[in-house]
N, C-alpha and C positions, 0 to 999 in steps of 0.2 A: 486240473484238480489237484490240488494238496492232499497227499497220502500221511502227513506227518500228525495229521490233527481226528480224531476219534467223528466219525461220521457217521450218524443216527441210522442217514437211510442208506448206506451200505452195510451198517450191518444187519439191516433187516432182510436184504435182499440174499446175504451170505446165510442167514439162520435158514432163507428158507430154501438153498442150496444145498445145504448142510440134511434138511428133511430127505432131501431124494438122493442122500445116497444111501438110509434105510429105503426107502423103495425099491432102490437098485439091490441090494440084498433081498429084500424079502421077494421079487419078480424070480421066476425062474428063469426066464432067459436076461435077466438084469436090466432090465429096462427102466430107465425114468425118464423125469421130463427134463429136457435142454432149454436154458432161457433162451428166450427170443433175442436173436442177435448172437446167437454162441454156437458151436460146433464143439463135439466132443471129441477131446486131442488123447483120451487113454484111460483105460481102466487100472486101478488102482487094486490088484489081488495080492493078498498074503496071509501068513502063516501064525495063528496064535498058536496056543502050547502044544496041539495035538497033531499040528505040521498038515492040517487040512488047509487047500485052499480056498479063499475065502473072498468076497468081494466087499474090500474095505471103503470103496469110493471113487474119485474118478478126477479127470484134470479135461478142463472146460477154455476153449479159445473164443475168441472173438477178433476183428480187427483190430481194437487197441487192448484189450484185457487178455490174462491167462488166471484159471484159479484153478487151484489143488485142494481137495477136498474130501477130509477123512469121516467118514460115521466112527460112532461108539459101539462099545459091549452090545453083544447083537447072540451070543452063544456061549454055554457053558466053557466050553475051551477060552475063550474071550475073558470070561469071570476068572480064569484060573490063571490066566496071564496077568491081568490085573494084582493079581494077589502077590505076584512075585517081585515085591516090593523091597529085597534089596538091591543093591546099586550095581553099577559095572561102571568103568570110564567110558565115557562117550567117544565114541568111535572113529568119528568123522570128521573134528578138529585137534589138533594137537593144544595140550593143555587146557580142554573146555570143562574140564569138573569132571563129577558123577551123575548119572543117570539111571534112572528103574531100571529093574532087568528085563521085565516084562514087556515093557513099553518099547526098549531099545530092541528085542529081538524085534518083535513085530514090525517095525519100522525097516528093519536090517533087511527084511524080506521081501519088501515091497521096493527098496531104495534104487537097485538098478533101472529099474522100468519107469521111476518117477524121472529121475535124471536122463533117462534116455527119451521122452515124452518130449521135458522140458528144454532139452539140446535141438528138439524140432520146429520151437517157436521163436520167432524173433525176437532179442532181449531187448529192442526199445517198448515193448508193449511191459504196462504196468501187470504185475505180477501175487496177486492173494493167495494165503492160506489159509485156510480154514474149516474146524473140526469140531465137534461137539463129544464133549463125554472123554472118552476113551481118544476119541478121534480128535479132542484139543490137546490131548499132551503127543500123539502122533504129529499132528502139525506143528508141534514147539519143537520138536527134532527135526521136523522136513525144516522149516522157515533155517535154524542155523547153519543146516546142511546144504541148502540152496544158496543163504548169502554166500557160502565159504566154497563149495567146487560147481558152480554153476554161473552162466552168464549174466543171473539173475541178482543184483550184488546187494538189494533190499525190499526182498519180499514184504508185503504188508501182509500182518498176521492178526487177524480175526478169532480168538475161543471164544466155546458156551458151554459154561457147565464141564470145565477143563480142569483135571485134577493136577495137583504140582509132578515135574516131568523130574526134576531133579535137585542135587544141593546147591548150596550157595554158590562155590565156584562155577558152575554151569549155568546160574543167574546170571551172575556177573559176565562171563564170557556170550551170553545171549545177549546182554545190553552192549556190549562193546563192539561186538562182530555182523549181529543182523538187525534186521530193519523196523520198520514200527510196529508195535506190538500194543494190540489191545485187549482184555482180557474182560469177556462180561460174564458174569456171574450173580445167581438169584443168591438173594443173603441166606434163603431159607433153604439150597440146594447142599445137603451132604455131601454128594461126588466132590466139588469144590473145595473142600477141607481136608481132602484125603490125597496122599497119604499126609499125616498128621506133619507138623512143622519134625519131629523129635520123634524117631520112630524106634523102637525097641523092640525085637522080634524075640519071640520063646527060643530056647536054647543058644543064642547069640550071643556075645556080651557084647557087638559092638552098637552103637545108636547111629541111626542112618537119619541127615539131615537134609528135609526138604523146605525148596521153595518157590514159589509163583514166578514167573515171567511177565512180562509187560504193565501195563497200567490197567488198573483196576477201573472196569466200568458197572458198577453196581445196578441191580432189578431188585424188585421187591413183591412178589408175587407167592404168596403165602395159598399151600391146594392140599386139600385131605391127606395126600400121602407122600413117602419121603419119593416116590417114584415122578408121582406127576408135580414136584418142585424141580425134577430135572429134567422131564422131557422136553424136547426140541419145540415141539409145538409149542408148551408154554413159554419159550425165551420170545418166538417169533409173535406170541399175542401181547407180550409185555412190552414187544420193541414196538408194536404197531400202535399200539394204544399212544404212546408215547409222539407218534405223528400218526394220526389217522388221515 
């Protein structure tokens, strides 16, 4: 199966996987539904700004494929990390530009366990990296890191309602070094427009530039509230309508 072209059914399946990252977070035991033919190959535990460990997703494995999946914002601490929109040098690839500080801190806290889990998976398997909302930004940071530092040189990235993760230099480095990338975005989803392309923060003279990565695949579903336009269930429903 070719992975350099957008696959609507793959996107629908990965949206369902992303939904399970929220089930994992909400369940006291961290339980979630594992897709048929797959097994859980690792849990992603990360720290947002208050340094309390949180389940942020999981890694799945089948005989032919593997998936790294991240959830979005679910706690006050996560929201505070989202607000840390100053930029820092992307630390996992030389010369790869600047990235959102809050997102980078969260990903850094989970990085070793992700790379260790992938090191236990055969590199001939097709690897997908995916995430919704904040999880989309984390998956962007992860996909480039994995392409540079693991045996999976071209992971396939699908994001849903993702905010921007880095500056133009990072977006270019991602295009040059990472694998295929598909950004699925509801045109009514406010989160997908954050941070703005030019961000001037109060009390700081510097302006931070942000750009998306990957090819845009727009959806259009208008709901009565901002949260409804952003929820992963809305993305799943909209993709399902395209392929009943």
